C-alpha positions as CSV (number, residue, x, y, z in Angstrom):
1,M,-6.1,16.2,61.9
2,G,-3.3,18.6,62.7
3,T,-2.8,22.8,62.7
4,I,-0.8,24.8,60.6
5,K,0.3,28.1,61.8
6,T,2.1,30.3,59.5
7,T,2.2,34.1,58.2
8,N,3.1,33.2,55.0
9,I,2.4,30.7,52.1
10,E,4.2,30.6,49.0
11,P,5.4,28.8,46.3
12,I,8.5,26.7,46.4
13,A,9.0,27.2,42.5
14,N,8.7,30.7,41.5
15,N,5.6,29.9,39.5
16,G,3.1,31.6,41.6
17,T,0.9,28.8,42.4
18,V,-0.3,27.3,45.8
19,T,-3.1,24.7,45.7
20,L,-5.0,24.4,48.9
21,G,-7.1,21.4,48.7
22,S,-8.7,19.4,45.8
23,S,-11.9,18.9,44.5
24,G,-14.9,18.9,46.5
25,D,-13.0,19.8,49.9
26,T,-14.2,23.1,51.7
27,F,-12.4,25.5,53.9
28,T,-14.3,26.7,56.9
29,L,-13.2,30.0,58.5
30,A,-13.7,30.8,61.8
31,S,-16.0,33.0,63.7
32,G,-14.3,36.6,63.3
33,V,-12.0,35.6,60.6
34,T,-11.5,38.3,57.9
35,Q,-11.7,36.7,54.2
36,T,-9.8,39.2,51.9
37,I,-11.0,38.1,48.2
38,A,-10.4,39.8,44.7
39,N,-13.0,42.6,44.0
40,N,-14.6,43.8,41.0
41,T,-12.6,47.2,40.4
42,P,-12.0,49.5,39.1
43,A,-15.9,50.2,38.7
44,F,-18.0,53.4,38.5
45,R,-21.2,54.7,37.2
46,A,-22.0,57.6,35.1
47,Y,-25.1,59.1,33.8
48,M,-26.4,62.3,32.0
49,G,-26.9,65.4,34.5
50,S,-29.3,66.9,31.7
51,T,-31.1,66.1,28.3
52,Q,-29.5,65.3,25.0
53,T,-30.2,66.4,21.7
54,I,-29.3,64.2,19.2
55,S,-29.2,64.8,15.4
56,T,-31.0,62.3,13.2
57,A,-29.1,60.0,10.8
58,S,-25.6,60.8,12.7
59,A,-23.5,58.1,15.6
60,T,-23.3,60.9,18.2
61,K,-21.7,60.4,21.5
62,L,-23.4,60.4,24.9
63,N,-22.9,62.8,27.3
64,F,-22.8,60.8,30.7
65,D,-21.5,64.0,32.7
66,T,-22.5,62.9,36.3
67,E,-20.9,60.2,38.0
68,S,-22.6,58.1,40.7
69,Y,-19.1,56.8,41.7
70,D,-15.9,55.9,40.3
71,T,-13.6,53.8,42.6
72,G,-10.5,54.0,40.6
73,S,-11.0,57.3,38.8
74,N,-11.0,55.4,35.4
75,Y,-14.0,57.5,33.9
76,D,-13.9,60.9,32.7
77,T,-16.6,63.3,32.4
78,S,-15.5,65.8,29.8
79,N,-14.7,63.1,27.8
80,Y,-17.7,60.8,28.5
81,R,-15.4,57.4,28.6
82,F,-14.1,54.9,30.9
83,T,-10.4,54.4,30.8
84,P,-9.1,51.6,33.2
85,T,-5.8,51.3,34.8
86,T,-6.2,47.6,35.4
87,A,-5.9,45.0,32.4
88,G,-8.9,42.7,31.9
89,K,-12.6,41.5,31.0
90,Y,-15.1,44.0,31.7
91,L,-18.5,44.0,31.9
92,V,-20.3,47.6,30.0
93,T,-23.9,48.2,30.2
94,T,-25.6,51.2,28.9
95,S,-29.3,52.5,29.1
96,V,-30.9,55.4,27.5
97,R,-34.9,56.9,28.0
98,L,-36.0,58.9,24.5
99,S,-38.1,61.7,25.8
100,G,-42.0,61.7,24.5
101,A,-43.6,59.8,22.5
102,V,-41.7,57.9,19.7
103,T,-42.3,56.3,16.8
104,I,-39.1,55.0,15.0
105,T,-38.5,52.2,13.2
106,N,-34.5,52.3,13.7
107,V,-32.4,53.1,17.3
108,Q,-28.9,52.1,17.9
109,L,-27.0,52.0,21.2
110,Y,-23.3,51.6,20.4
111,I,-20.5,50.5,22.7
112,Y,-17.4,52.0,21.1
113,K,-14.2,50.7,21.9
114,N,-10.9,52.6,21.3
115,G,-13.2,54.8,18.8
116,S,-14.6,52.1,16.8
117,V,-17.5,50.4,16.9
118,Y,-17.3,47.6,19.4
119,N,-21.1,46.4,19.4
120,R,-24.6,47.8,18.9
121,S,-28.0,47.0,20.0
122,T,-30.9,48.2,17.4
123,Q,-34.8,48.7,18.4
124,G,-37.9,50.3,16.7
125,F,-40.7,51.8,18.6
126,N,-44.3,52.9,17.7
127,G,-45.5,55.7,19.6
128,D,-44.1,54.6,23.4
129,S,-44.0,56.9,25.4
130,G,-40.7,57.5,27.1
131,P,-39.1,53.9,25.8
132,M,-35.9,53.0,26.7
133,I,-33.1,51.2,25.1
134,T,-30.1,49.0,26.8
135,N,-26.6,47.9,25.7
136,T,-24.6,45.2,27.7
137,D,-21.5,43.6,26.5
138,T,-18.4,42.1,27.8
139,V,-15.1,43.8,26.5
140,E,-11.3,42.9,27.2
141,M,-9.4,46.2,28.1
142,N,-5.4,46.1,28.1
143,G,-5.7,48.6,31.1
144,S,-3.6,51.1,30.1
145,S,-4.7,52.9,26.7
146,D,-8.0,51.2,26.1
147,Y,-11.3,53.0,26.3
148,I,-14.5,52.6,25.8
149,E,-17.7,55.4,24.9
150,M,-21.1,54.8,24.3
151,Y,-23.4,56.1,21.2
152,F,-26.2,56.8,19.8
153,Y,-27.8,56.9,16.6
154,H,-31.8,57.2,15.1
155,N,-33.7,58.2,11.7
156,Q,-35.9,60.0,12.8
157,G,-35.9,62.7,10.1
158,S,-36.0,65.6,12.8
159,N,-33.5,65.9,16.2
160,L,-34.1,63.2,19.3
161,D,-33.9,63.9,23.0
162,I,-32.0,61.6,25.5
163,S,-33.8,62.2,29.0
164,G,-31.2,63.1,31.4
165,S,-31.5,61.1,34.5
166,A,-29.2,58.8,37.2
167,Q,-32.3,56.5,37.0
168,N,-32.6,56.0,33.6
169,T,-29.8,57.1,31.4
170,Y,-26.8,55.5,32.3
171,F,-23.7,53.9,31.4
172,N,-21.9,51.6,33.7
173,G,-19.1,49.2,34.2
174,F,-16.6,47.0,36.3
175,K,-14.0,44.3,36.4
176,L,-14.4,40.4,36.0
177,I,-13.2,38.5,38.5
178,T,-11.2,35.6,36.1
């Protein structure tokens, strides 16, 4: 076994591919070595700072107006949307807690991409107190003009309140390492 000492390793051709080892090989880092790997950024988490009232039978954008964190300044608290600056696949999740006891047959939580429905989660509640609905999906984003928003719909027949809470009503996402 030998030792190779170098500052840079670059491909011979300009194809950008360097392969270390082969299937089944193990690479061990010596004690004190710092490893730099790709990370899941940009990433954000936003939540509702106060209760939002949703009218019946109308898909309404959710007002996630407060950030827990935003690694790339990609979440807009005034437009309630995430616009990444890095292209890739993103995992996005939203969770909504309804206020009070709710009996309702049709609650829908939407992920919108570029102003159109991308995904929908549907649920009904039968007198549940403070019920929650969640929606999660992966979304391919171009990194410059694509954006994600969350919408909510119900058919209760009267207004419905969504609890403003960092713990229960939030919207988050991050870039997947692919």
